[in-house]
N, C-alpha and C positions, 0 to 999 in steps of 0.2 A: 612742421613738416603739413601736418593739415592745412595751416593759416595759407600755406602757400599755394596747397593744391585750390584750397578753395577760390582764391586769389586769380591763378590759371583761368580757373573754371569761371569766374565772372567777368574776366577779361575775355574769353572766347566769349560769353553770351552777350555781352554789348560790341563785339566786332559783327557777330551775326546781326545783330540786329541792325548796325548802321550800316551794313553791306545791305542788307533787305529794305533798309528805309531810302536811301540813295541809289541802288542799282537802275539802269537802265530797263534791264529785263521785268523786275516785280512795275517798275512805274510804267512800261508800255504796255502789260496787261490790264493796269485798270485805268487809262487815260480817257478812253472814250467807253461813251454809255451806250449801249447795244441800240435804243432806241431810239428812235427819230424825233424830238421833238414836236410837243404841241399838232400828233396826229395821231389819232388811236390807230392800235391795230398794225403799225408800222413797225417794224425793225431793219436794221443793216446786219453782214455778217461777213466774215471772209474779204475783211479787206487785202487787196493785194496791188502794191503799188509799181508804178514803173515809174521812166524817167518821165515821158510827156501825155499819163494815164494814172487811173486806179479804176481797178477792177471790184466790182462787191456783190453782193447780192441782197437785193431786198426783199424782205418776206412780206405778206401780206396777209393778217393772224385773226379778217374778217370774213362774210360771208358775202362780200360784195366785189367782183373785180371793176377794179378802178383804176385810172390814169395816174401816173405819174412823173412827175419833174421836178427839177429844181437843180439848185446850186450849193456846193460844201462848200463852205468855208473853214479851213485849217485855221487856229488862233495857237500861239505861243502861249507860256504860263502867264504872261503877263497883259493876257485880251489881243494881244496886236497880230493881225491879219500875217499869216506866210504865205500860202498859196489859196487859189479856191477850182473847183472841176465843175463843169456844169454838166448833170446828166439829162439826155436827151429823153423827150417824154417818150413813155412806154407803157402798155396796160400790164398790170398783176393781176394775175387770177385769183378769185377769191380762194385761200387756205392754202396759198401756193407764193414760190418765190421766183424771183425774175434775174437774171444773170445783167449788170448794166456795165456798161467801159463808161467812165466818167473822164472828160480830156482835160486838161490846166488852161484855166483860162488867163491865170497869173500864176506865178512860183511854178514849182516840178515836183516830184516824187521825193524829190532827195530834200525839200522843204517841208513838205507836209509830213515825212516821217517825222521829223523832230516836233511836230505839232503835239500838246499838251490837250486839246479837244479839238472838237469841231462845231460847228454852228451851221443847220439846215435854211436855206432859203428857199424855199419851194412852191409849188404849184399843183395841189390835188384837186381833179374833177372825177 
């Protein structure tokens, strides 16, 4: 009897681990790094997908007001581009965040939602 309950407990544990490993919800929670590569003091938050645009907050953690612009390239798990969205230039005040609306140049919000990572191609002044 004890071996049967131990076996059930083991199977339940394996099922939970497999579910967490391969579930979309867990994958979605860790798929993006919130920092913006190669730019100190900037990160992004609150990605909201729509069909033709994305809304996000760009956070400036430095003590300088800086102009931020660029392109977000959404990649699948093999590194192939799924979509890209352009951010128009906007000043981000020191130690504050700014709400951006990025419009898709290629692809759509549905394609970008399936992305495994984001690469930033940007300009900062």
